[in-house]
RODO-2510 file (C-alpha; in nm, 4 decimals, decimal comma):
residues 95
     n   res          X          Y          Z
     1     m     2,0948     0,2759    -1,1977
     2     h     1,9403     0,1465    -1,5191
     3     i     1,5847     0,0124    -1,5429
     4     n     1,7307    -0,3370    -1,5851
     5     e     1,9240    -0,3023    -1,2597
     6     f     1,6139    -0,1801    -1,0768
     7     q     1,4093    -0,4706    -1,2130
     8     n     1,6786    -0,7155    -1,1007
     9     m     1,6775    -0,5569    -0,7547
    10     m     1,2992    -0,6037    -0,7344
    11     r     1,3490    -0,9659    -0,8432
    12     r     1,6024    -1,0285    -0,5648
    13     i     1,3840    -0,8675    -0,3008
    14     y     1,0325    -0,9771    -0,4006
    15     f     1,0248    -1,2452    -0,6728
    16     h     0,9496    -1,5320    -0,4361
    17     r     0,6403    -1,3549    -0,3017
    18     d     0,5398    -1,2098    -0,6386
    19     s     0,5572    -1,5441    -0,8165
    20     e     0,3412    -1,7037    -0,5450
    21     r     0,0898    -1,4185    -0,5823
    22     g     0,0850    -1,4764    -0,9583
    23     t     0,0199    -1,2526    -1,2552
    24     i    -0,3299    -1,1329    -1,1692
    25     g    -0,2510    -1,0820    -0,8007
    26     t     0,0571    -0,8786    -0,8851
    27     l    -0,1354    -0,6808    -1,1463
    28     d    -0,4010    -0,6049    -0,8834
    29     w    -0,1313    -0,4568    -0,6566
    30     l    -0,0034    -0,2436    -0,9458
    31     v    -0,3551    -0,1152    -1,0151
    32     d    -0,3981    -0,0300    -0,6458
    33     e    -0,0739     0,1687    -0,6537
    34     v    -0,1834     0,3587    -0,9655
    35     e    -0,5034     0,4528    -0,7809
    36     e    -0,2958     0,5727    -0,4852
    37     l    -0,0899     0,7816    -0,7287
    38     r    -0,4120     0,9307    -0,8632
    39     e    -0,5155     1,0321    -0,5119
    40     a    -0,1752     1,1826    -0,4326
    41     l    -0,1888     1,3850    -0,7551
    42     k    -0,5361     1,5135    -0,6678
    43     e    -0,4125     1,6181    -0,3245
    44     k    -0,1004     1,7800    -0,4755
    45     d     0,1125     1,6278    -0,2010
    46     t     0,4613     1,6263    -0,3531
    47     k     0,6119     1,3719    -0,1118
    48     a     0,3154     1,1355    -0,1494
    49     i     0,3321     1,1739    -0,5292
    50     e     0,7004     1,0862    -0,5262
    51     n     0,6381     0,7811    -0,3063
    52     e     0,3505     0,6602    -0,5229
    53     f     0,5535     0,6980    -0,8430
    54     a     0,8188     0,4797    -0,6781
    55     d     0,5556     0,2219    -0,5785
    56     v     0,4038     0,2131    -0,9282
    57     f     0,7484     0,1665    -1,0814
    58     a     0,8352    -0,1092    -0,8327
    59     w     0,5112    -0,2994    -0,8918
    60     l     0,5493    -0,2612    -1,2701
    61     a     0,8971    -0,4152    -1,2432
    62     s     0,7593    -0,6922    -1,0213
    63     l     0,4845    -0,7709    -1,2712
    64     a     0,7399    -0,7751    -1,5543
    65     n     0,9444    -1,0232    -1,3488
    66     v     0,6440    -1,2500    -1,2928
    67     v     0,5699    -1,2657    -1,6671
    68     n     0,9419    -1,2801    -1,7594
    69     i     0,9624    -0,9535    -1,9544
    70     n     1,2755    -0,7393    -1,9587
    71     l     1,1164    -0,4009    -1,8910
    72     e     1,4127    -0,1953    -2,0123
    73     k     1,4422    -0,3901    -2,3367
    74     a     1,0669    -0,3682    -2,4019
    75     a     1,0539     0,0062    -2,3342
    76     l     1,3585     0,0912    -2,5439
    77     s     1,2430    -0,1346    -2,8261
    78     k     0,9085     0,0454    -2,8524
    79     y     1,0187     0,4004    -2,7626
    80     d     1,3519     0,4322    -2,9447
    81     n     1,3936     0,8114    -2,9213
    82     k     1,0748     0,8672    -3,1196
    83     c     0,6995     0,8290    -3,1036
    84     p     0,6148     0,4679    -3,1958
    85     k     0,3096     0,5840    -3,3969
    86     c     0,4259     0,8838    -3,6035
    87     g     0,8004     0,8147    -3,5730
    88     l     0,8798     1,1747    -3,4799
    89     t     1,0423     1,3611    -3,1912
    90     p     0,8574     1,5477    -3,0600
    91     c     0,5412     1,3536    -3,1349
    92     e     0,3125     1,5072    -3,3962
    93     c     0,0268     1,2575    -3,3732
    94     p    -0,3165     1,4181    -3,3947
    95     f    -0,5220     1,3844    -3,0787
***
């Protein structure tokens, strides 16, 4: 499955609810899921980490749907097999 297909699946399942919630409400859910991912990483619970990564990805796709952004196109446009800042693979940007 491509990112575009996943985003379309999220649109079919959740767009009605997400669009009613709006941009900020959907962003708030994404932020909550990132915090849950942080906690799972601290606890080093592999299954919880996997689940939270899935939730973060799903909410990111939902937010992209609400603001009408093609997530796959945006990601590939910015990260086209190289670092967007230094233009190299692997990245050689100074910290």
